[in-house]
ROSE-4610 file (N, C-alpha, C; in Angstrom, 1 decimal, always signed):
// ROSE-4610
residu = [M/M/M/C/C/C/P/P/P/A/A/A/I/I/I/A/A/A/L/L/L/V/V/V/L/L/L/L/L/L/S/S/S/V/V/V/L/L/L/T/T/T/L/L/L/A/A/A/G/G/G/C/C/C/E/E/E/S/S/S/K/K/K/A/A/A/H/H/H/K/K/K/L/L/L/Q/Q/Q/Q/Q/Q/L/L/L/Q/Q/Q/E/E/E/Q/Q/Q/Y/Y/Y/N/N/N/A/A/A/A/A/A/Y/Y/Y/A/A/A/A/A/A/Y/Y/Y/T/T/T/N/N/N/A/A/A/C/C/C/P/P/P/D/D/D/D/D/D/N/N/N/T/T/T/S/S/S/G/G/G/A/A/A/A/A/A/R/R/R/M/M/M/L/L/L/T/T/T/G/G/G/E/E/E/K/K/K/L/L/L/T/T/T/A/A/A/A/A/A/Q/Q/Q/I/I/I/A/A/A/A/A/A/L/L/L/E/E/E/A/A/A/K/K/K/K/K/K/K/K/K/A/A/A/Q/Q/Q/D/D/D/A/A/A/R/R/R/C/C/C/K/K/K/P/P/P/Q/Q/Q/A/A/A/D/D/D/H/H/H/L/L/L/A/A/A/D/D/D/I/I/I/Q/Q/Q/R/R/R/Q/Q/Q/I/I/I/L/L/L/A/A/A/A/A/A/Q/Q/Q/Q/Q/Q]
num = [1/1/1/2/2/2/3/3/3/4/4/4/5/5/5/6/6/6/7/7/7/8/8/8/9/9/9/10/10/10/11/11/11/12/12/12/13/13/13/14/14/14/15/15/15/16/16/16/17/17/17/18/18/18/19/19/19/20/20/20/21/21/21/22/22/22/23/23/23/24/24/24/25/25/25/26/26/26/27/27/27/28/28/28/29/29/29/30/30/30/31/31/31/32/32/32/33/33/33/34/34/34/35/35/35/36/36/36/37/37/37/38/38/38/39/39/39/40/40/40/41/41/41/42/42/42/43/43/43/44/44/44/45/45/45/46/46/46/47/47/47/48/48/48/49/49/49/50/50/50/51/51/51/52/52/52/53/53/53/54/54/54/55/55/55/56/56/56/57/57/57/58/58/58/59/59/59/60/60/60/61/61/61/62/62/62/63/63/63/64/64/64/65/65/65/66/66/66/67/67/67/68/68/68/69/69/69/70/70/70/71/71/71/72/72/72/73/73/73/74/74/74/75/75/75/76/76/76/77/77/77/78/78/78/79/79/79/80/80/80/81/81/81/82/82/82/83/83/83/84/84/84/85/85/85/86/86/86/87/87/87/88/88/88/89/89/89/90/90/90/91/91/91/92/92/92/93/93/93/94/94/94/95/95/95/96/96/96/97/97/97/98/98/98]
x = [+49.3/+50.5/+50.9/+52.0/+52.6/+52.0/+51.8/+50.9/+51.9/+53.4/+54.0/+53.9/+53.6/+53.4/+52.3/+51.2/+49.8/+49.4/+50.7/+50.5/+51.0/+52.4/+53.0/+52.1/+51.7/+50.6/+49.4/+48.9/+47.5/+48.3/+49.5/+50.1/+50.4/+50.6/+51.2/+49.7/+48.7/+47.2/+46.6/+46.9/+46.3/+47.1/+48.7/+49.2/+48.9/+48.6/+48.4/+46.8/+46.2/+45.0/+44.8/+45.5/+45.6/+46.5/+47.2/+48.1/+47.0/+46.3/+45.4/+44.2/+43.8/+42.7/+43.5/+44.9/+45.3/+45.6/+46.2/+45.8/+44.7/+43.5/+42.0/+41.8/+41.9/+41.8/+42.7/+43.9/+44.8/+44.4/+43.6/+43.2/+41.9/+41.0/+39.6/+40.2/+41.2/+41.7/+41.8/+43.0/+43.4/+42.2/+41.0/+40.2/+39.2/+39.3/+38.5/+38.8/+40.2/+40.9/+40.6/+41.1/+40.6/+39.3/+38.8/+37.3/+36.7/+37.4/+36.9/+37.7/+38.8/+39.5/+38.5/+38.1/+37.1/+36.1/+35.8/+34.1/+34.5/+35.3/+35.6/+35.8/+36.7/+36.8/+35.5/+34.4/+33.4/+32.3/+32.3/+31.1/+31.4/+32.3/+32.5/+31.6/+31.8/+30.4/+30.3/+30.1/+29.8/+28.8/+28.0/+26.4/+26.2/+27.8/+27.5/+27.4/+27.6/+27.3/+25.9/+25.1/+23.5/+23.4/+24.5/+24.0/+25.3/+26.4/+27.3/+26.9/+25.7/+25.6/+24.1/+23.5/+22.7/+22.9/+24.2/+25.0/+25.7/+25.4/+26.2/+25.2/+23.7/+22.9/+22.1/+22.8/+21.9/+20.8/+19.8/+18.5/+18.7/+18.1/+18.0/+16.7/+16.5/+15.1/+14.3/+13.1/+12.6/+13.8/+13.4/+14.0/+15.6/+16.3/+17.6/+17.8/+16.9/+16.8/+16.5/+15.5/+15.0/+15.6/+16.6/+18.2/+19.3/+19.4/+20.5/+19.7/+18.1/+18.0/+18.1/+17.6/+17.4/+19.3/+19.7/+21.5/+21.9/+21.5/+21.8/+21.2/+19.6/+19.3/+19.9/+20.4/+21.0/+22.0/+22.8/+24.3/+24.0/+22.9/+23.0/+22.3/+21.8/+21.3/+22.4/+23.4/+24.6/+25.6/+25.8/+26.7/+26.3/+25.0/+24.8/+24.9/+25.2/+25.9/+27.2/+28.1/+29.4/+29.3/+28.6/+28.2/+27.8/+27.0/+26.5/+28.0/+28.7/+29.7/+30.7/+31.2/+32.1/+31.1/+30.0/+29.6/+29.5/+29.6/+29.4/+31.0/+32.0/+33.1/+33.8/+32.9/+33.3/+32.5/+31.0/+30.7/+31.6/+32.4/+33.1/+34.3/+34.8/+36.0/+35.6/+34.5/+34.1/+33.9/+33.5/+32.9/+33.9/+35.3/+36.7/+37.5/+36.9/+38.0/+37.2/+36.5/+35.6/+36.3]
y = [+16.2/+15.9/+16.9/+16.8/+18.2/+18.7/+19.8/+19.5/+18.9/+19.4/+18.8/+17.4/+16.9/+15.2/+15.2/+16.0/+15.5/+15.6/+16.9/+17.3/+15.8/+15.5/+14.5/+13.2/+12.9/+11.5/+11.8/+13.3/+12.9/+12.9/+13.4/+13.3/+11.9/+11.5/+9.6/+9.0/+9.4/+8.4/+9.0/+10.1/+11.1/+10.2/+9.8/+9.5/+7.6/+7.2/+6.1/+5.7/+6.5/+6.6/+6.4/+7.7/+7.6/+6.5/+5.8/+4.6/+3.5/+3.8/+2.5/+2.4/+4.1/+4.3/+3.9/+4.4/+4.1/+2.3/+1.8/+0.6/-0.3/+0.0/-0.5/-0.1/+1.4/+1.4/+0.4/+0.6/-0.5/-2.1/-2.4/-3.7/-3.5/-2.5/-2.9/-2.6/-2.1/-1.4/-3.0/-3.6/-4.9/-6.1/-6.0/-6.8/-6.9/-5.0/-4.8/-4.9/-5.3/-5.6/-7.1/-7.5/-9.2/-9.7/-8.7/-9.3/-8.5/-7.7/-7.4/-8.1/-8.5/-9.6/-10.4/-11.1/-12.6/-11.9/-11.1/-10.8/-10.8/-10.0/-9.6/-10.8/-11.9/-13.3/-14.2/-13.9/-15.0/-14.1/-13.1/-12.1/-11.1/-11.9/-10.7/-10.2/-8.9/-8.2/-8.6/-9.9/-10.4/-10.0/-9.2/-8.7/-7.6/-7.4/-6.7/-7.0/-8.4/-9.1/-8.9/-8.8/-8.2/-7.1/-6.3/-4.6/-4.6/-5.2/-4.9/-5.5/-6.9/-7.5/-6.4/-5.5/-4.6/-3.3/-3.2/-1.7/-2.3/-3.2/-3.9/-3.6/-3.5/-3.8/-5.2/-6.1/-7.2/-7.1/-8.0/-7.8/-9.1/-9.2/-10.1/-10.7/-12.2/-12.4/-12.4/-12.5/-12.6/-13.5/-15.1/-15.9/-15.6/-15.0/-14.6/-13.2/-12.5/-11.8/-12.3/-12.9/-13.7/-14.4/-15.1/-15.7/-14.7/-13.7/-12.6/-12.1/-12.2/-11.3/-12.4/-13.7/-14.7/-14.9/-15.0/-15.1/-13.9/-12.7/-11.5/-11.9/-11.7/-12.4/-13.2/-14.4/-15.6/-15.0/-14.5/-13.7/-12.7/-11.7/-10.8/-11.4/-12.6/-13.3/-14.2/-14.7/-15.5/-14.3/-12.9/-12.4/-11.2/-11.2/-10.1/-10.3/-11.2/-11.5/-10.8/-11.2/-10.6/-9.4/-8.7/-7.0/-6.7/-7.2/-6.4/-6.2/-7.4/-7.6/-6.2/-6.3/-5.2/-3.9/-3.9/-2.5/-2.2/-3.3/-3.0/-3.0/-3.2/-3.1/-1.8/-1.0/+0.5/+1.5/+0.5/+1.7/+1.8/+0.4/+0.4/+1.8/+1.5/+2.4/+3.5/+4.3/+5.4/+5.9/+4.9/+5.2/+5.1/+4.8/+4.9/+6.0/+6.6/+8.0/+9.2/+9.0/+10.2/+10.4]
z = [-11.1/-11.9/-13.0/-13.1/-13.9/-15.4/-15.8/-17.2/-18.3/-18.1/-19.1/-19.4/-18.1/-18.4/-19.0/-18.7/-19.0/-20.4/-21.0/-22.3/-23.1/-22.7/-23.2/-23.2/-22.5/-22.2/-23.0/-22.8/-24.3/-25.6/-26.0/-27.5/-27.8/-26.5/-27.0/-27.0/-26.2/-26.7/-28.0/-28.2/-29.7/-30.8/-30.9/-31.6/-31.9/-30.5/-30.8/-31.3/-31.6/-31.8/-33.0/-33.9/-35.0/-35.6/-34.9/-35.7/-35.7/-34.7/-34.7/-35.7/-35.8/-37.1/-38.5/-38.7/-40.2/-40.1/-39.1/-39.6/-40.0/-39.0/-39.3/-40.8/-41.2/-42.9/-43.4/-43.4/-44.4/-44.2/-42.7/-43.0/-43.6/-43.7/-44.5/-46.1/-46.3/-47.8/-48.3/-47.6/-48.0/-48.0/-47.3/-47.5/-48.4/-48.8/-49.9/-51.3/-51.4/-52.9/-52.6/-51.5/-51.8/-52.1/-51.5/-51.8/-53.3/-53.8/-55.2/-55.7/-55.7/-56.9/-57.2/-56.2/-55.7/-56.7/-56.4/-57.2/-58.6/-59.1/-60.4/-61.1/-60.6/-61.3/-61.4/-60.1/-60.0/-61.0/-60.8/-61.3/-62.5/-63.8/-65.1/-65.7/-65.7/-66.4/-68.4/-68.4/-69.7/-70.2/-69.7/-70.1/-71.4/-71.7/-73.1/-74.2/-74.3/-75.6/-76.5/-75.7/-76.4/-76.7/-75.9/-76.3/-77.9/-77.8/-78.5/-80.1/-80.0/-80.9/-81.7/-81.1/-81.2/-81.8/-81.2/-81.9/-83.1/-83.4/-84.9/-86.1/-85.5/-86.1/-86.6/-85.7/-85.7/-84.8/-85.3/-84.6/-84.0/-82.8/-81.4/-81.4/-81.7/-81.7/-80.1/-80.0/-78.6/-77.3/-78.5/-77.6/-77.0/-77.8/-77.6/-76.5/-76.6/-75.3/-73.9/-74.3/-73.0/-72.5/-73.5/-72.5/-72.0/-72.8/-72.3/-70.7/-70.8/-69.2/-68.7/-68.8/-68.2/-67.5/-68.2/-67.6/-66.7/-67.1/-66.5/-64.7/-65.0/-63.8/-63.0/-63.5/-62.9/-62.2/-62.9/-62.3/-61.1/-61.6/-60.6/-59.0/-59.1/-58.1/-57.4/-58.2/-57.8/-57.3/-57.5/-57.3/-56.2/-56.1/-54.8/-53.6/-53.1/-51.5/-51.7/-53.0/-53.3/-52.9/-53.7/-54.0/-52.7/-52.2/-50.6/-49.8/-50.1/-48.9/-49.4/-50.4/-50.8/-50.7/-50.8/-49.9/-48.7/-47.9/-46.8/-46.2/-46.5/-46.7/-46.8/-48.1/-48.3/-47.3/-46.8/-45.7/-44.4/-44.0/-42.7/-43.4/-44.6/-44.7/-44.6/-45.2/-44.9/-43.4/-42.9/-41.3/-40.5/-40.9/-40.4/-40.6/-41.6/-42.1/-41.5/-41.0/-40.2/-39.1]
């Protein structure tokens, strides 16, 4: 095989590999963006109400604190699968960038 043809063939294969990698990264980023939008809608960070009330000097009762903690725990349990899925996509993006 002529060295020039081999070089052209190698260049084409390398370029195809780069386009494939870029396409995979694009797909992963689109998947992450869609999953993140769904996550922020399903799992809003509304746990700041108790902190805001405490910063204003309002005293929370033990029952109010317990209710806030229970609400946070329930939201964490409900949202953990989605958060784990987002983390998995992030790991895939990082691996694809290598």
